C-alpha positions in Angstrom: -60.1 30.1 18.3 -62.0 27.1 16.9 -60.4 24.4 14.7 -61.4 26.0 11.4 -60.0 29.4 12.4 -56.7 27.8 13.5 -56.4 25.7 10.4 -57.0 28.7 8.2 -54.4 30.7 10.2 -51.7 28.1 9.7 -52.6 26.7 6.3 -53.9 29.8 4.7 -57.2 30.4 3.0 -56.4 28.3 -0.1 -56.9 24.7 0.9 -56.0 22.2 -1.8 -59.0 20.5 -3.4 -59.3 16.9 -2.3 -59.9 14.2 -4.9 -63.1 12.2 -4.6 -61.0 9.1 -3.8 -59.3 10.9 -0.9 -62.6 12.4 0.3 -64.2 9.0 0.5 -61.2 7.7 2.4 -61.3 10.6 4.9 -65.0 9.9 5.5 -64.1 6.2 6.3 -61.5 7.2 9.0 -63.9 8.2 11.8 -65.6 4.8 11.5 -62.2 3.1 11.5 -61.1 5.0 14.6 -64.1 3.6 16.5 -63.6 0.1 15.2 -59.9 0.0 16.1 -60.8 0.3 19.8 -62.5 -3.2 19.6 -60.5 -6.3 20.7 -59.0 -8.1 17.8 -59.6 -5.4 15.2 -56.7 -4.5 12.9 -56.0 -1.9 10.3 -55.7 -4.7 7.7 -59.2 -6.0 8.5 -60.6 -2.4 8.1 -58.7 -2.0 4.9 -60.3 -5.1 3.5 -63.7 -3.6 4.4 -62.7 -0.3 2.8 -61.5 -2.1 -0.4 -64.8 -4.0 -0.6 -66.7 -0.7 -0.6 -64.1 1.1 -2.8 -62.4 -1.4 -5.1 -60.4 1.3 -6.8 -59.2 2.7 -3.4 -55.8 2.9 -1.9 -53.6 -0.1 -1.2 -52.8 -1.2 2.4 -49.5 0.6 2.9 -50.6 4.0 1.7 -54.0 3.5 3.4 -52.2 3.0 6.8 -49.9 6.0 6.1 -52.9 8.3 5.3 -54.7 7.0 8.4 -51.6 7.8 10.5 -51.4 11.3 9.1 -55.1 11.9 9.6 -55.1 10.6 13.2 -52.1 12.8 14.1 -54.0 15.9 12.9 -57.3 15.0 14.5 -56.3 13.3 17.7 -53.9 15.6 19.4 -53.7 14.5 23.0 -51.6 15.9 25.7 -48.8 13.8 26.8 -46.6 13.6 29.9 -43.1 12.2 30.3 -42.8 9.5 32.9 -39.4 8.9 34.5 -38.7 5.2 35.3 -35.8 2.9 36.1 -34.7 0.8 33.1 -35.8 -2.8 33.5 -38.0 -2.0 36.6 -41.3 -2.6 34.8 -42.4 -4.3 31.6 -45.1 -2.9 29.4 -46.9 -5.1 26.9 -49.2 -3.9 24.1 -51.5 -6.8 23.0 -54.6 -6.6 20.9 -55.9 -10.2 21.2 -58.0 -12.1 23.6 -57.0 -12.1 27.3 -54.8 -15.0 28.4 -56.3 -17.6 30.8 -54.4 -20.1 32.8 -55.9 -23.5 33.8 -54.5 -25.7 36.5 -54.2 -29.2 35.0 -54.9 -31.0 38.3 -57.9 -29.0 39.5 -59.3 -27.9 36.2 
């Protein structure tokens, strides 16, 4: 079954009518998804862009909540559990520029 058929199966034929405000927000999310993959891009920066286009739009907290719900529905990815020893490895999630180390003596 394709996505529309599955959605109608689980949600029924009567989808709620979306407000123009919410429709414009949902149309912004695919652009937002691409931009978030860039280094240094944040949801807050994208929200500022959204607010400049739609001054009467949603505020930051609800904007992020709606994006999270939208991404959970549209970006379903398979996951796998990884067994590991506690404290064996450290994982860091960092969005900024990469760190560089310079030796003071050699430059």
